[in-house]
PAZAPA-4460 file (N, C-alpha, C; in steps of 0.05 Angstrom, whole numbers, plus 32768, in hexadecimal, padded with zeros to 4 digits):
% residues 269
    n_x    n_y    n_z   ca_x   ca_y   ca_z    c_x    c_y    c_z   seq   type   mol
   8011   7FE8   8000   8000   8000   8000   8012   8019   8000     1      M     A
   800A   802C   7FF1   8019   8045   7FEF   8019   8053   800A     2      Q     A
   802F   805F   8011   8031   806F   8029   802A   808C   8023     3      N     A
   8018   8097   8034   8010   80B3   8031   801A   80C3   8048     4      Y     A
   801E   80DD   8044   8027   80EE   805A   8011   80F2   806E     5      S     A
   8016   80EB   8087   8002   80F0   809C   8002   810D   80A4     6      L     A
   8014   811D   809A   8013   813A   809F   8000   8148   808C     7      D     A
   7FF8   813A   8077   7FE7   8145   8062   7FCA   8140   8069     8      D     A
   7FBD   8152   8077   7FA2   814E   8080   7F90   8167   8079     9      T     A
   7F76   8162   8078   7F63   8178   8074   7F4A   8171   8084    10      Y     A
   7F46   8180   809A   7F2E   817D   80AA   7F1E   8196   80A8    11      I     A
   7F06   8194   809C   7EF5   81AB   8098   7EED   81B6   80B4    12      K     A
   7EF0   81D0   80B7   7EE9   81DD   80D1   7ECC   81E5   80D0    13      D     A
   7EBB   81D9   80E0   7E9F   81E0   80E1   7E9B   81F5   80F7    14      L     A
   7E8F   820B   80F0   7E8B   8221   8102   7E75   821A   8116    15      D     A
   7E7B   821A   8130   7E67   8213   8145   7E50   8227   8146    16      P     A
   7E53   823E   813A   7E3E   8252   813A   7E29   824B   8125    17      Q     A
   7E30   823B   8111   7E1E   8234   80FC   7E19   8216   80FB    18      T     A
   7E27   8206   810B   7E23   81E9   810B   7E21   81E1   8129    19      H     A
   7E0D   81D0   812E   7E09   81C6   8149   7E16   81AA   814A    20      E     A
   7E28   81A5   815D   7E36   818C   815E   7E2A   8179   8172    21      F     A
   7E28   8160   816B   7E1F   814B   817E   7E37   8141   818E    22      A     A
   7E4D   813D   8180   7E66   8134   818D   7E7E   8141   817F    23      I     A
   7E92   8147   818E   7EAC   814F   8182   7EC2   8140   8190    24      T     A
   7ED7   813A   8181   7EEF   812E   818E   7F06   8141   818A    25      T     A
   7F18   8140   819D   7F30   8150   819C   7F48   813F   81A4    26      K     A
   7F5B   813C   8191   7F74   812D   8196   7F6E   8111   81A1    27      D     A
   7F5A   8104   8196   7F53   80E9   81A0   7F67   80D4   8197    28      L     A
   7F71   80C6   81AB   7F85   80B1   81A6   7F7C   8097   81B3    29      R     A
   7F80   8081   81A5   7F78   8067   81B0   7F91   8055   81AF    30      V     A
   7F97   8049   81C6   7FAE   8038   81C9   7FA5   801C   81D0    31      F     A
   7FB1   8008   81C4   7FAE   7FEC   81CC   7FCA   7FE3   81D6    32      Y     A
   7FCE   7FE4   81F0   7FE9   7FE0   81FA   7FFB   7FF6   81F1    33      G     A
   8011   7FEF   81E4   8024   8003   81DA   801D   800D   81BE    34      D     A
   8009   8000   81B1   8002   8008   8196   7FEE   801E   8196    35      K     A
   7FF4   8033   8187   7FE1   804A   8184   7FD1   8045   816B    36      E     A
   7FB7   803E   816E   7FA6   8037   8158   7F98   804F   814B    37      A     A
   7F93   8064   815B   7F87   807D   8151   7F98   8094   815B    38      V     A
   7FA0   80A5   8148   7FB4   80BA   814D   7FA8   80D6   814D    39      H     A
   7FA0   80DF   8164   7F99   80FB   8167   7F83   8106   8155    40      G     A
   7F6C   80F8   8154   7F57   8100   8142   7F45   8115   814F    41      V     A
   7F41   812B   8141   7F30   8141   8149   7F1A   8145   8134    42      S     A
   7F01   813E   813A   7EEC   8140   8126   7ED2   814B   8133    43      L     A
   7EC3   815A   8123   7EA8   8163   812D   7E92   8152   811F    44      P     A
   7E7E   814C   812E   7E67   813D   8123   7E4E   814E   8127    45      F     A
   7E43   8157   8110   7E2D   8169   8111   7E13   815A   8118    46      E     A
   7E03   8167   8128   7DEA   815B   8131   7DD6   8158   8119    47      R     A
   7DC8   8141   8119   7DB4   813A   8105   7DC0   8139   80E9    48      Y     A
   7DD9   812F   80E8   7DE6   8129   80CF   7DF1   810D   80D0    49      K     A
   7DF7   8102   80B9   7E04   80E8   80B7   7E21   80ED   80AF    50      I     A
   7E34   80E3   80BF   7E50   80E5   80B9   7E5B   80C9   80B4    51      T     A
   7E67   80C5   809D   7E73   80AB   8096   7E91   80AB   809C    52      A     A
   7E9B   8096   80A8   7EB7   8092   80AC   7EC0   807D   8099    53      L     A
   7ED3   8084   8087   7EDC   8072   8072   7EFA   806E   8074    54      I     A
   7F04   8059   8067   7F20   8053   8068   7F24   8035   8066    55      G     A
   7F3C   802D   8060   7F43   8011   805D   7F40   8002   8077    56      A     A
   7F3F   7FE8   8076   7F3F   7FD8   808F   7F58   7FDE   809F    57      S     A
   7F55   7FE1   80B9   7F6C   7FE7   80CA   7F74   8004   80CB    58      G     A
   7F63   8016   80C0   7F6A   8032   80BF   7F62   8041   80D9    59      S     A
   7F54   8033   80EB   7F4D   803F   8105   7F31   8049   8107    60      G     A
   7F21   8048   80F2   7F07   8054   80F3   7EF4   8046   8106    61      K     A
   7EF3   802C   8107   7EE2   801D   811A   7EEC   8021   8137    62      S     A
   7F06   8021   813B   7F11   8026   8155   7F08   8042   815F    63      T     A
   7F0A   8056   814D   7F02   8071   8154   7EE4   8071   815B    64      F     A
   7ED4   8064   814A   7EB7   8064   814F   7EB0   8058   816A    65      L     A
   7EBD   8042   8171   7EB7   8035   818A   7EBF   8046   81A2    66      R     A
   7ED2   8058   819E   7EDA   8069   81B4   7EC5   807E   81BB    67      S     A
   7EB3   8083   81A8   7EA0   8099   81AC   7E8A   8092   81C0    68      L     A
   7E87   8078   81C7   7E76   8072   81DE   7E84   805F   81F1    69      N     A
   7E9E   8060   81F1   7EB0   8053   8204   7EAF   8034   8201    70      R     A
   7EAA   802A   81E9   7EAB   800D   81E6   7EC7   8002   81E9    71      M     A
   7EDB   8012   81E4   7EF7   8009   81E7   7EFE   8004   8205    72      N     A
   7EED   800E   8217   7EF2   8008   8233   7EF1   7FEA   8239    73      D     A
   7EE3   7FDB   8228   7EDF   7FBF   822D   7EF7   7FAE   8222    74      N     A
   7F0A   7FBB   8216   7F21   7FAD   820B   7F39   7FAF   821D    75      I     A
   7F43   7F98   8226   7F59   7F98   823A   7F72   7FA5   822D    76      E     A
   7F7E   7FB7   823C   7F97   7FC4   8234   7F92   7FDD   8223    77      G     A
   7F79   7FE4   821D   7F74   7FFB   820D   7F74   8015   821E    78      S     A
   7F7B   802B   8211   7F7B   8045   821E   7F72   805A   8209    79      Q     A
   7F60   806B   8211   7F57   8081   8200   7F5D   809B   820D    80      V     A
   7F6B   80AC   81FE   7F72   80C7   8209   7F66   80DC   81F6    81      T     A
   7F65   80F4   8200   7F59   810A   81F1   7F3C   810F   81FA    82      G     A
   7F2F   8121   81ED   7F14   8129   81F5   7EFE   811E   81E2    83      E     A
   7EE8   8116   81ED   7ED0   810F   81DE   7EBA   8120   81EB    84      I     A
   7EB3   8136   81DE   7EA0   8149   81EA   7E84   8144   81E1    85      M     A
   7E72   8140   81F4   7E56   813B   81EF   7E46   814C   8203    86      Y     A
   7E36   815E   81F8   7E26   8170   8209   7E37   817F   821D    87      R     A
   7E4E   8188   8214   7E60   8198   8225   7E6F   8188   823A    88      G     A
   7E6E   816D   8238   7E7B   815C   824C   7E8E   814A   823D    89      V     A
   7EA6   8146   8249   7EBA   8134   823E   7EB2   8118   8247    90      D     A
   7EA6   8108   8235   7E9D   80ED   823D   7EB4   80D9   823E    91      I     A
   7ECD   80E2   8238   7EE4   80D1   823B   7EEF   80D3   8258    92      N     A
   7EE2   80E2   8269   7EEB   80E5   8284   7EE4   80CC   8295    93      S     A
   7EF5   80C7   82A8   7EF1   80B0   82BB   7ED8   80B4   82CB    94      D     A
   7ECF   80CD   82CE   7EB8   80D3   82DF   7E9D   80CD   82D2    95      A     A
   7E9E   80C6   82B8   7E85   80C2   82A9   7E79   80A6   82AF    96      I     A
   7E5F   80A5   82B3   7E51   808C   82B5   7E4D   8081   8299    97      D     A
   7E5D   806D   8291   7E5D   8064   8275   7E42   8058   826D    98      V     A
   7E35   804A   827F   7E1B   803E   8278   7E05   8053   8274    99      Y     A
   7E06   8068   8284   7DF3   807E   8280   7DF9   808C   8266   100      E     A
   7E13   8090   8260   7E1B   809E   8247   7E11   808E   822F   101      M     A
   7E12   8074   8230   7E0A   8064   8219   7DEC   8065   8213   102      R     A
   7DDD   806F   8226   7DC0   8074   8221   7DBE   808A   820C   103      K     A
   7DD1   809C   820B   7DD0   80B3   81F9   7DE0   80AE   81DF   104      H     A
   7DF3   809C   81E0   7E03   8096   81C8   7E02   8078   81C4   105      I     A
   7DEF   8070   81B2   7DEA   8053   81AD   7DFC   8049   8197   106      G     A
   7DFD   802E   8195   7E0E   8022   8181   7E01   800A   8174   107      M     A
   7E05   8007   8159   7DFC   7FF0   814A   7E15   7FE4   813C   108      V     A
   7E17   7FCA   813F   7E30   7FBD   8136   7E2E   7FB2   811A   109      F     A
   7E45   7FA8   8111   7E48   7F9F   80F5   7E34   7F88   80EE   110      Q     A
   7E33   7F74   80FF   7E21   7F5E   80FA   7E09   7F60   810C   111      R     A
   7DF1   7F5A   8101   7DD9   7F5B   8112   7DDD   7F4A   812A   112      P     A
   7DD7   7F54   8142   7DDA   7F45   815A   7DC2   7F47   816D   113      N     A
   7DAA   7F3F   8162   7D93   7F40   8174   7D96   7F2C   818B   114      P     A
   7D8A   7F33   81A1   7D8A   7F20   81B8   7D79   7F08   81B1   115      F     A
   7D7E   7EF2   81BF   7D6E   7ED9   81BB   7D54   7EDC   81CB   116      A     A
   7D46   7EF1   81C4   7D2D   7EF8   81D1   7D19   7F00   81BC   117      K     A
   7D00   7F06   81C4   7CEC   7F0E   81B1   7CF3   7F2A   81A6   118      S     A
   7CE6   7F31   8190   7CEA   7F4C   8185   7CE3   7F61   819A   119      I     A
   7CCC   7F5C   81A8   7CC3   7F6F   81BD   7CD9   7F72   81D3   120      Y     A
   7CE3   7F5B   81DC   7CF6   7F5C   81F2   7D11   7F67   81E9   121      D     A
   7D18   7F64   81CF   7D31   7F71   81C6   7D2F   7F90   81C9   122      N     A
   7D17   7F9B   81C2   7D14   7FB8   81C3   7D13   7FC2   81E0   123      I     A
   7D05   7FB2   81F1   7D00   7FBC   820D   7D16   7FB4   8220   124      T     A
   7D2A   7FA5   8218   7D3E   7F9A   822A   7D4C   7FB1   823A   125      F     A
   7D57   7FC4   822B   7D66   7FDA   8239   7D53   7FEC   8249   126      A     A
   7D3C   7FF5   823D   7D2B   8006   824E   7D22   7FF8   8268   127      P     A
   7D1D   7FDE   8267   7D16   7FD0   827F   7D2D   7FD0   8293   128      R     A
   7D45   7FCC   8289   7D5D   7FCB   829A   7D61   7FE6   82A8   129      R     A
   7D58   7FFC   829A   7D5B   8016   82A6   7D42   801E   82B6   130      F     A
   7D30   800B   82BB   7D1A   8010   82CE   7CFF   8014   82C2   131      G     A
   7CFB   8014   82A8   7CE1   8019   829C   7CD1   7FFF   829D   132      E     A
   7CBB   7FFF   82AC   7CAB   7FE6   82AF   7C8E   7FEA   82A4   133      K     A
   7C86   8002   829E   7C6A   8007   8295   7C66   7FFB   8279   134      R     A
   7C52   7FE9   8278   7C4E   7FDB   825E   7C45   7FED   8248   135      K     A
   7C35   8001   824E   7C2B   8013   823A   7C43   8023   822E   136      A     A
   7C55   802B   823F   7C6D   803A   8236   7C7E   8028   8225   137      V     A
   7C82   800F   822E   7C93   7FFC   821F   7C86   7FF5   8204   138      L     A
   7C6C   7FF2   8204   7C5E   7FEC   81EB   7C62   8003   81D6   139      D     A
   7C5F   801B   81E0   7C62   8032   81CE   7C7F   8034   81C4   140      E     A
   7C92   802E   81D6   7CAE   802F   81CF   7CB5   801B   81B9   141      L     A
   7CAA   8003   81BC   7CAE   7FEE   81A8   7CA3   7FF7   818D   142      V     A
   7C8B   8001   818C   7C7F   8009   8173   7C8E   8020   8166   143      E     A
   7C95   8034   8176   7CA3   804C   816B   7CBE   8044   8161   144      T     A
   7CCD   8034   8170   7CE8   802D   8168   7CE8   801C   814E   145      S     A
   7CD5   8009   814D   7CD4   7FF8   8135   7CCA   8008   811D   146      L     A
   7CB9   801C   8121   7CB1   802D   810B   7CC8   803E   8101   147      K     A
   7CD8   8049   8113   7CEF   8059   810B   7D04   8048   80FD   148      Q     A
   7D05   802E   8103   7D18   801C   80F6   7D0C   800F   80DE   149      A     A
   7CF4   8018   80D5   7CE7   800D   80BD   7CE2   7FEF   80BF   150      A     A
   7CDA   7FE6   80D7   7CD6   7FC9   80DB   7CBA   7FC2   80E5   151      L     A
   7CAC   7FD6   80EF   7C93   7FD2   80FD   7C7F   7FC2   80EB   152      W     A
   7C7B   7FCB   80D3   7C66   7FBE   80C2   7C6C   7FA1   80BD   153      D     A
   7C86   7F99   80BE   7C8D   7F7D   80B8   7C8B   7F6B   80D1   154      Q     A
   7C8B   7F77   80E9   7C8D   7F66   8101   7C76   7F6B   8115   155      V     A
   7C65   7F7F   8110   7C52   7F87   8124   7C3F   7F71   812D   156      K     A
   7C3B   7F5D   811C   7C29   7F47   8124   7C38   7F30   8130   157      D     A
   7C53   7F32   8133   7C63   7F1C   813D   7C78   7F27   8150   158      N     A
   7C70   7F39   8162   7C84   7F46   8174   7C90   7F32   8188   159      L     A
   7C83   7F1B   818C   7C8D   7F09   81A0   7C9C   7EF1   8194   160      Y     A
   7CA1   7EF3   817A   7CB3   7EDE   816E   7CD0   7EE7   8172   161      Q     A
   7CE2   7ED4   8170   7CFE   7ED9   8175   7D0A   7EED   8161   162      S     A
   7D1A   7F00   816B   7D28   7F12   8159   7D3B   7F03   8146   163      G     A
   7D43   7EEB   814F   7D56   7EDB   813E   7D48   7ECF   8126   164      L     A
   7D2D   7ECF   8126   7D1E   7EC3   810F   7D1C   7ED6   80F8   165      S     A
   7D24   7EEF   80FB   7D22   7F03   80E6   7D39   7F00   80D2   166      L     A
   7D35   7F0B   80BA   7D4B   7F0B   80A6   7D62   7F1D   80AF   167      S     A
   7D78   7F1B   80A2   7D90   7F2B   80AA   7D8A   7F48   80AA   168      G     A
   7D7D   7F52   8095   7D77   7F6F   8094   7D63   7F77   80A9   169      G     A
   7D4F   7F66   80AE   7D3C   7F6C   80C3   7D4A   7F6B   80DF   170      Q     A
   7D5C   7F58   80E3   7D6A   7F57   80FC   7D7A   7F71   8101   171      Q     A
   7D87   7F7B   80EC   7D97   7F94   80EF   7D84   7FAB   80F6   172      Q     A
   7D6D   7FAC   80E9   7D5A   7FC2   80EF   7D4F   7FBE   810B   173      R     A
   7D4C   7FA6   8114   7D45   7FA1   8130   7D5A   7FAC   8143   174      L     A
   7D73   7FA8   813C   7D89   7FB2   814D   7D89   7FD1   814D   175      C     A
   7D82   7FDD   8136   7D80   7FFA   8135   7D69   8003   8147   176      I     A
   7D52   7FF5   8145   7D3B   7FFB   8157   7D42   7FF8   8174   177      A     A
   7D51   7FE3   817A   7D5A   7FDF   8196   7D6B   7FF6   81A0   178      R     A
   7D7C   7FFF   818E   7D8E   8016   8196   7D7E   802F   819B   179      A     A
   7D6B   8035   8189   7D5C   804F   818B   7D46   804D   81A0   180      I     A
   7D40   8035   81AB   7D2D   8033   81C0   7D35   8043   81D9   181      A     A
   7D4F   8047   81DC   7D59   8056   81F3   7D59   8074   81ED   182      M     A
   7D4F   807B   81D5   7D4D   8097   81CC   7D68   80A6   81CF   183      K     A
   7D7D   809B   81C2   7D97   80A8   81C3   7D98   80C1   81B2   184      P     A
   7DAC   80D2   81B6   7DB1   80E9   81A4   7DC1   80E0   818C   185      D     A
   7DD3   80CD   8190   7DE6   80C5   817C   7DE5   80A7   8177   186      V     A
   7DE7   809F   815E   7DE8   8083   8157   7E03   807E   8149   187      L     A
   7E13   806C   8154   7E2C   8063   8148   7E27   8049   813A   188      L     A
   7E30   8047   8121   7E2B   802F   8112   7E44   8025   8104   189      M     A
   7E4C   800D   810B   7E65   8001   8101   7E5E   7FEE   80EA   190      D     A
   7E5F   7FF8   80D1   7E59   7FE8   80B9   7E3F   7FD9   80BC   191      E     A
   7E29   7FE7   80C1   7E10   7FD9   80C8   7E04   7FC9   80B1   192      P     A
   7E0D   7FCE   8098   7E01   7FC0   8081   7E15   7FAD   8074   193      A     A
   7E2C   7FA9   807F   7E41   7F9A   8071   7E3A   7F7C   806E   194      S     A
   7E29   7F72   8080   7E22   7F56   807F   7E07   7F51   8071   195      A     A
   7DFC   7F66   8064   7DE1   7F64   8059   7DE2   7F64   803A   196      L     A
   7DCD   7F59   802F   7DCA   7F59   8012   7DC2   7F75   8008   197      D     A
   7DC5   7F7A   7FEE   7DC0   7F95   7FE4   7DA4   7FA1   7FEA   198      P     A
   7D8F   7F90   7FE9   7D75   7F9A   7FEF   7D72   7FA2   800C   199      I     A
   7D7C   7F91   801E   7D7C   7F97   803B   7D8D   7FB0   8041   200      S     A
   7DA4   7FB2   8033   7DB5   7FC9   8036   7DA7   7FE3   802F   201      T     A
   7D98   7FE2   8019   7D89   7FF9   8010   7D74   8001   8024   202      S     A
   7D67   7FED   8030   7D52   7FF3   8044   7D5F   7FFF   805D   203      T     A
   7D76   7FF5   8066   7D84   8000   807D   7D8C   801D   8077   204      V     A
   7D96   8022   805F   7D9F   803D   8058   7D87   8050   8058   205      E     A
   7D70   8047   804E   7D58   8058   804F   7D50   805E   806C   206      D     A
   7D53   804A   807D   7D4D   804D   8099   7D5F   8063   80A6   207      T     A
   7D79   8062   80A0   7D8B   8075   80AB   7D85   8091   80A1   208      L     A
   7D7E   8094   8088   7D78   80AE   807D   7D5F   80BA   808B   209      M     A
   7D4C   80A9   8092   7D34   80B2   80A0   7D3B   80B9   80BD   210      A     A
   7D4D   80AA   80C9   7D54   80AE   80E5   7D63   80C8   80EB   211      L     A
   7D71   80D2   80D7   7D83   80E9   80DD   7D74   8102   80E3   212      K     A
   7D59   8103   80DF   7D4A   811A   80E8   7D49   811B   8106   213      D     A
   7D4E   8104   8114   7D4C   8103   8131   7D66   80FB   813F   214      Q     A
   7D79   80F0   812F   7D91   80E6   813B   7DA9   80EF   812C   215      Y     A
   7DBF   80F2   813A   7DD9   80F6   812D   7DE5   80DA   8128   216      T     A
   7DED   80D4   810F   7DF7   80BA   8108   7E14   80BB   80FF   217      I     A
   7E24   80AA   810B   7E40   80A7   8102   7E44   808A   80FA   218      I     A
   7E4C   8086   80E1   7E4C   806B   80D5   7E67   8065   80C9   219      I     A
   7E72   804E   80D1   7E8A   8043   80C3   7E80   8032   80AC   220      V     A
   7E8C   8037   8094   7E84   8027   807D   7E9C   8024   806A   221      T     A
   7E9E   800C   805E   7EB1   8007   8049   7EA5   800C   802E   222      H     A
   7E8B   8010   802D   7E7C   8013   8015   7E7C   8030   800C   223      N     A
   7E8C   8037   7FF8   7E8E   8053   7FEF   7E74   805D   7FE5   224      M     A
   7E65   804D   7FD6   7E4B   8055   7FCC   7E38   805B   7FE2   225      Q     A
   7E39   804B   7FF7   7E28   8050   800E   7E2F   806A   801C   226      Q     A
   7E48   8070   8020   7E50   8089   802C   7E47   80A0   801B   227      A     A
   7E4A   809E   8001   7E42   80B4   7FEF   7E24   80B8   7FEF   228      A     A
   7E15   80A2   7FF2   7DF8   80A3   7FF0   7DEC   80B0   8009   229      R     A
   7DF5   80A8   8021   7DE6   80AF   8039   7DF3   80C3   804B   230      I     A
   7E0D   80C9   8049   7E1A   80DA   805D   7E1B   80F7   8054   231      S     A
   7E1B   8108   8068   7E1E   8125   8064   7E3C   812D   8065   232      D     A
   7E4A   8120   8077   7E67   8125   807A   7E75   810A   8079   233      Y     A
   7E8F   810B   8071   7E9F   80F3   8070   7EBB   80FA   807B   234      T     A
   7EC5   80E7   808C   7EE1   80E9   8096   7EF0   80D1   808B   235      A     A
   7F07   80D7   807E   7F18   80C1   8073   7F2E   80BB   8086   236      F     A
   7F2F   80A2   808F   7F44   8099   80A2   7F5A   8089   8093   237      F     A
   7F72   808E   809B   7F89   8080   8090   7F9E   807D   80A6   238      Y     A
   7FA6   8065   80AB   7FBC   805F   80BE   7FB7   806C   80D9   239      S     A
   7F9E   806A   80E3   7F97   8074   80FE   7F92   8092   8100   240      G     A
   7F92   80A0   80E9   7F8D   80BD   80E9   7F75   80C3   80D8   241      Q     A
   7F67   80D8   80DF   7F53   80E4   80CD   7F61   80F7   80BB   242      A     A
   7F67   80EF   80A2   7F76   8100   808F   7F65   8116   8083   243      L     A
   7F4B   8110   807F   7F3A   8124   8072   7F1E   8122   807D   244      E     A
   7F11   8139   8082   7EF5   813A   808A   7EE8   8152   807C   245      F     A
   7ED1   814C   806F   7EC4   8162   8060   7EA8   8158   805A   246      D     A
   7E99   816A   804D   7E7F   8162   8042   7E83   814A   802F   247      E     A
   7E71   8137   8030   7E74   811E   8021   7E77   8124   8003   248      T     A
   7E67   8136   7FF8   7E68   813C   7FDB   7E83   8146   7FD3   249      R     A
   7E91   8155   7FE5   7EAC   815F   7FDF   7EC0   8148   7FE2   250      K     A
   7EBD   8137   7FF5   7ED0   8121   7FF8   7ED0   810F   7FDF   251      I     A
   7EB8   810C   7FD3   7EB6   80F9   7FBD   7EBA   8107   7FA2   252      F     A
   7EBA   8121   7FA1   7EBE   812F   7F87   7ED6   8141   7F87   253      T     A
   7EDD   814D   7F9E   7EF4   815F   7F9F   7F04   815C   7FB8   254      R     A
   7F0F   8144   7FBD   7F1E   8140   7FD6   7F37   8151   7FD6   255      P     A
   7F40   8159   7FEE   7F57   816A   7FF1   7F71   815B   7FF2   256      K     A
   7F6F   8142   7FFA   7F87   8131   8000   7F89   811B   7FEB   257      I     A
   7FA2   8116   7FE2   7FA6   8101   7FCE   7F9D   80E6   7FD7   258      K     A
   7FA3   80E0   7FF1   7F9B   80C5   7FFB   7F7D   80C2   7FFA   259      A     A
   7F6E   80D7   8001   7F51   80D5   7FFF   7F48   80D0   7FE2   260      T     A
   7F53   80E0   7FD0   7F4C   80DD   7FB4   7F52   80C1   7FAA   261      D     A
   7F69   80B6   7FB2   7F70   809B   7FAA   7F5C   8086   7FB5   262      D     A
   7F54   808A   7FCE   7F42   8077   7FDB   7F26   8077   7FCE   263      Y     A
   7F1A   808F   7FCC   7EFF   8090   7FC2   7EFD   808A   7FA4   264      V     A
   7F14   808D   7F95   7F14   8086   7F79   7F1C   806A   7F73   265      S     A
   7F23   805B   7F88   7F2A   803F   7F85   7F47   803A   7F7D   266      G     A
   7F58   804E   7F80   7F75   804B   7F79   7F86   8049   7F91   267      H     A
   7F7A   8042   7FA7   7F88   8041   7FC1   7F9B   8028   7FC2   268      F     A
   7FB4   802D   7FC8   7FC7   8017   7FCA   7FDC   8017   7FB5   269      G     A
***
C-alpha cells in the first residue's frame, strides 16, 4: 500500500454559531497496550446529520467510533485519552456513569445481534432494566420504535415471536429499534448493512435517512456508494488518523487530499 503523508490533512472547520454539534472530539487517542490505534483525532459531529467514517480495514475508524460511547472500556489493556464532549461534558472522564451515558449514545453493531427473546422483549429489555414497568408505556415504546425502524407493519401481529426468527435485514432493523427505544440523542453504527443483501441494505439506508430528523447518526462503512447516498459529512481515516473531513459531496467530487482522492476513486494502494 502506498504511504501517504500523515501531515497532509484537511479538517473542515464547522462554525459553532451556525452548526449545532451533538459530539465533538479533541485530540482523541486510543491505545491498546503500547500500540496507538487512533492518533489525535479532532472531529465535530453536527446534530441531526449523518456522518460517515470511511477508510481501509485497520484505519482506526471502528476503534474511533467505539470510543464515542466508551465501548473500548471493555477491552483489556485499552486506554483512551483526549476529550469527547457531549452536552458540554467530557464523557471520557472517569467521573462519568458509562451506563447512563449509553442511554444517550446508542450503538448498532455490524452483524444483527437480537437477544434470544421475543420482538417485544428485545425492545423493552433496556427500558425495563432502567425501571420502566408500566405496560401501556412499554406498549407505546415498542410500537413507536418499530415504526421508526420501518419494521412495525411486518411484525405487529407477531410481537411475541423470537427476534431470531426474522430475516437478516429485519433483525438489523430490530436492533435499530432496540437502540432507539432508549430515546438516545446519538446513534453509532458500525457497518450496519455489511452482512445484508442489497434489498435489505436499501431498506436500512431508507430507515437511517428517515431517522436523522430525530437522531444524530455516525456510521462506519466500507461501502463508498452507501456513504455517498446517505451521509451529509464524511471523514476519511488512514493509519489511525482522520486525514480529511468535509461535506460528503465535496469528499466524493473535490477532495483536498490525494489519499482521499485515491480511496474514493478506487486507486488506493
